[in-house]
N, C-alpha and C positions, 0 to 999 in steps of 0.2 A: 848534335851532329849525327847524321844518319849513316849507318853502315850499309853498304851495298853488296856485301858478301852474300852469296847464295846460301840458303839454309841447307841443313844436312839432307843427304839423299833420302828420298822416299823409298829407294830400293832396299833399305834396311828393314827387313820384314821379320817379325817375331812369330815363332810357332808356339809360344807358351800362352795357353789360354786359361782363363780362370775356371775354378771348380765351382759347381753349384750345390754340391751335397757335402755336408760336413758330418762325420760320424759322431762328433761330440758337440752338440749345439751349445752356445754360450748361455749362461744363466740369464733369465729374463728380469729378475729382480735387481734392485740397486741397493748397495750397502756400503757402509763406510769402514775403512780399515781400523778406525778407532773404536768400533763397537766391540763389546765383550764377545759376542758370538760372531765369529768370522764366516760362518756358513751363510751363503746367500739365501734369502727367504724364498720359499717355494712359489711357483707360479699360481696366481689366483685361480680358484676352481669354482665351479658352479655349485658344488656341494661341500660340506665339511668333511675333510678326510683325515683330520688330525688323529682321531681316535683309532679308526680301523686300519687306515693305510698311511700312517705317519711316515713310514720308511720309504714309501714310493709315491711321493706327491705328484711327480711329473706324469707317470703312467696313469694315475687315477684321474688327473685332469684331462688327459686325452680321452680316456674312457667316458668321462662326463660329456665332453664335446660330441662324442660319437653317439651318445644316447639321446633320450628325449628331453634332457635338461632337468628332469625331476630328481627325487631322492633315490629310492631304490636301494636294494641290498648289495652286498659284495659280489654275489653271483652275476648280477646284470652287468656290473662294472667290468668284471673279468671277461665276460663275453664280448663287450664292446672293445676292450683292449686287444683281445686275441682274434678279432674278426678277419685280420689280414687284408683289410681293404687298402688298395693302392689309390690314395687320394690325388696324387699328382697326375695319374692317368685319367682322372675325371676332367682335367682341364681341356679347353678347346684345342683343336689341331693347330691353330695359329700360334698358340702359346707354346705348345710342345715343340713345334718347329723352331721357334726362337730359342728354346732351351738347347736343342741339339746343335744349333749354330754356334753356341758359345763353349761347347765342350770339345776336347780333342777328337779327331776323326776316329781313332781306335776305340775310345770309350763310347762314341756314338754307335759304332758298329756292334759293340758288345750289348749295348742297351737294346738295340733292335733284335738281336738274336734271343735275348732272355725274356723279352716282353712282347707278347702278341699285340698288345695295344699300340706299341711304338713301331712295330715291324713295317707297316705300310708307309710310315712317315719317313723312313730312312731314305727311300728313293727320292723323296722330295727335299731332303735336308743336306745332301752332299754338296755343300756350297764352297767349302774351303778345303782344298786338297793339298796337304803339306807332305811332300815326299822327300825326306831328308835322310841321307845315308848315315847310319850310326857311326860315331867316332869315339873310341876305336871300334872296329867291327866286332860285333857280338856273335859268338858261336858261328863263325863263317859267314856272317851277313855282310858280305862285301858288295862290290859293284854289281856282279851278276845276280845276286839274290835280290837286290833292290830293284833292278830293272825288271826281273821276272815277276816280282810281287806287284809292281805298278801295272804291268801288262795284264796280269790275272785279275786285278781289281777292276780295271776299266772294262775288261771283257765280261766279267760277271754281272756288271750293272750297266747294260748298254743304253739305258734310257734315263740315267740319272743326270740332272742338270748340274753343271759345275760352274761356280762363279769365279773362283780363282784357283790357280795351280802353281805351286812352288816346288821346284826341283833342285836339290842341292847334292852335288856329287864331288868326290875327290879321289885321288889315287889313279890306278890304271884300270883298263878294261872297258872304258866307255867307248873308245873308238871302234870297237868291234860290234857295237850294238846300235849303230846309228839308224838302222832300219826300224828298230823298235821305237826309238825316239821320234822318228818321222811319223810312225803310225799314231803315237800319242798326240802329236800336234794336229793331225787330221781328225782324230776323234774329238779332241777338245774344241776344234773349230766347229764341228757339227753340234756340239752340246752348248754352244753359246758362251764359252768362257770369256770373261771380261778383264781379267787380270792374270798376267803370266810373268813368272819370275824364274829365270834360269841362271843358276849359280854353279859354275864349274871351277871354283877356286881350288888350286892345288891339283887339278886333274892333269895327268901326264899321258900322252902329249895333249896340247891344247886342242879341244875338239872342234871340228868343223860342223857348224849347225846346218841342218837340212833346209831346203827352200821353203818347205811348208810352214816355217816359223812366221813368214810374212804373208800368210794367206788366211787371216782371221777376220771375218766380216763383223764380229761382235767385240773384238779386243779393244779395250780402252786404255790399259796401262801395260807397258812392256818394259821389263828390266832384264838386262843381260850382263853377266859378269864373267870375265875370263873365258871368252870363246872367240872363235874365228868365224866370220860370216862367209857363206858360200860365194858371195860376190867377189871375194878377194881372188879366187882362182878362176872366175868366169870371165871370158873376154866380153867387152861391151859390143853391142847393146844387150844387157841382161834384162829379163822380164821385170817390169815394174812391180813394186809391192802392192798388195791389195789389203790395205788397212783403213777402211773408210771412216771408222769412228775412233781411231786411236787419238788420245788426248795427251798422254805423257809417255815420253821415250827417255829411258835412262840406260846409258851404255858406259861400262867401266872395264878397263883392261881388255879392250876388244880390238882385234885386227880386222880392218876392212879397207876397201878402196874408196877413193874420193867419189867415184861414180856411184857406189853403193849408198854412201851417206847422203849424197845430193838427191838421189832418188827417194830415199826415205823421208827427207825433209819436204820435198816438193810433191810427192804423190800421196801424202796423208792429209786429206782436206780438213780434218778436224784437229790436227796437232796444235797444241797450245804451249806445252812446256817440253824443252829438250835439255838433258844434262849429259855432258860428255866428259869423260875422265880417262886419261892415258890411252888415247886412241892412236894406234900405230897403223902403218901402211899408207898414210897420206901425209902430205905437207901443206895442203891447202884446203880450206873449207869455203864453199860458196853457198850462201843461204838464199834460197828462193822458196818462200812459203807465204801463202796468202793468209794463213790462220795463226802462225806462230806468234806467241806473245812474249815468252821468256826463253832465253838461251843462256845457259850456264855451262862453263867448261874449264878444264885445265888444258890450256893451249900452249904448253911449254915447248912442244916440238913442232909448232907450225912455222911456216915461212910467210903465209899470207892468210888473212881472214877477210872475206868480202861479203858484205850484206848487199846483195844485188837487188832483190825485190822482196821486201817484208813490210807490207802496208800496216800490219797490226802489231809489229814488234815494239814492245815497251821497255824491256830490260835485256841488256847485253853485258854480261859479266864474264870476262875471260882472265882467269888467274894464270899467270905465267907469260902473258904477252910481252911485258918488258924484258923478261929473261931471254925469250926466244928471238928478240929483235925482229918481230914480225911486222909485216906491212898490214895496216888496217885500213880498209876502204869501205865507207858507208855510202852507197849510191842512193838507195831509196828506203827510208825508214821514218816516215813523217811523224809517228807517234812515239819515237824513242825518247824516253825520259830518264833512264838509268844507264850509265855507261862506265865501265871500268875493266881492267885496271890499265891505265895508260902510264907511260914513262918515257925516259929519254931513249930507251932502246926501241920504242915503237916509232919507226920512221920508214917511209913517210906516213903520216896520218892524213887520209883524204876524206873530207866530209863534204859530200856533194862536189862543189867546185872549189872548195877551200883546201889548200895544201899546207900542212904543217910539217916541217922537216927539222925539228929540234930547236930552232931559234927564231926564224923569221916566218911570219904568217903571210901567205899570199891569199888574202881574204877576198872572196867574191860572194859566197853564200854561207851564212853562219847557221849553226844549229840552235835555233831558239827553243826547240822542244826539250832539250836536255835540262833537267832539274837537279839531278844527283850525279856527281862525278867523283870517281875514285882514282887517285894517281899514286905512283910510287916515285919518290924523289931521292936521288943519291946526294945527300947533304955533304958527303965527303968530297965530292967533285966540284970543280969550279963551274960556274955558269948555271947552277940549279935555280937561282932566283930569276934569271932571264927566262929560263925554260918554263917555269910556272906562270910567270906574268904573260908571256906570249901565248901559252896554251889557253889561258882563261879568256883570251880575246875571241876564241872560237865559240864560246858558250855565253852569250850575253844575258840569258835569263836564268843563269845558274842560281840555285837556292842552297844546296848543301854540297860542301867539298870535303872529302875524306882524303887525308894525306898519310901515307905510310912510308917509313924509311926503307929505301931500297937496300936489299942485302947483296946486291951484285958487286 
């Protein structure tokens, strides 16, 4: 049985990156705990070091690798060990750039300051920008300090390409610095940012995002959490968004108007996946998108969900639709194969010319494209058997049916 629930949000981004340098490397040899000598054997060396350097096998082996591989006395070995050669910096630029991309931004900056070999690479390696306000604030590093620091960093490196930008803020003070945030978005747009994550969880009051957020010609992924969109206070017609290559849109705890959301869905020609959760300020969603493939959402506060024109839509999963007793109308979605969650509270359900109003199907055009269906059934109420039997008549080519007990 196939579950049609949407996967966890991609908007959950982690700023913890792996370290590539360990001060105490693990032993290279293998040994058994049953052996009498529990000390791991030394690393194999090109020369015999048991007699002269028995207490320092690791350093002697490194000295041997740095030398010419021959015998030689202790003086030559000590010179090889103490030559201070930075072998990592001998690697090609492409490898060093890859290393910088895996370490935290702060450590990458320190590396560039301390090493002249890495310095010119820093301007090419600033690909992941995670700006997270410390919690709790450390030594007065609150909202004002974080905003000032981000502004200074962006100004100090005006030509650095940025692949992704994540901004996490909480508390008070953000509303007084919207001009700075607007300048960030404009700078990021010029630098070709492809992924933008704005998280204002626990920010008081809920910030109103500037218009420049929707003017990224290179943006592919946009995640917004706990913000108000400027469209909410703008009278229509508002300027249309300019996001030509946006593929993924993830909105959570966002206040916006119906006009704003409809414009975002219809004016993003590359949009494929949209996730909506706890969207306030609207009671109806009308989907018009030539490119949209997947639409996931928590539609518990909706009165109506209309798929007007979505020729490539394949998955429509709306959690909370039965609870809100919303009207669902699918006008044109010829490729739709996954649909959920339907229930007795979803009425009427209009599928092309077919109208289902809880019990009797007025069948004209059936949806043969639906393969996976998820429904919520109130088994404690009378008539649930008739409800399921009549509903299944709308989907003659159904392959997988998921039934959940309605909690209403």
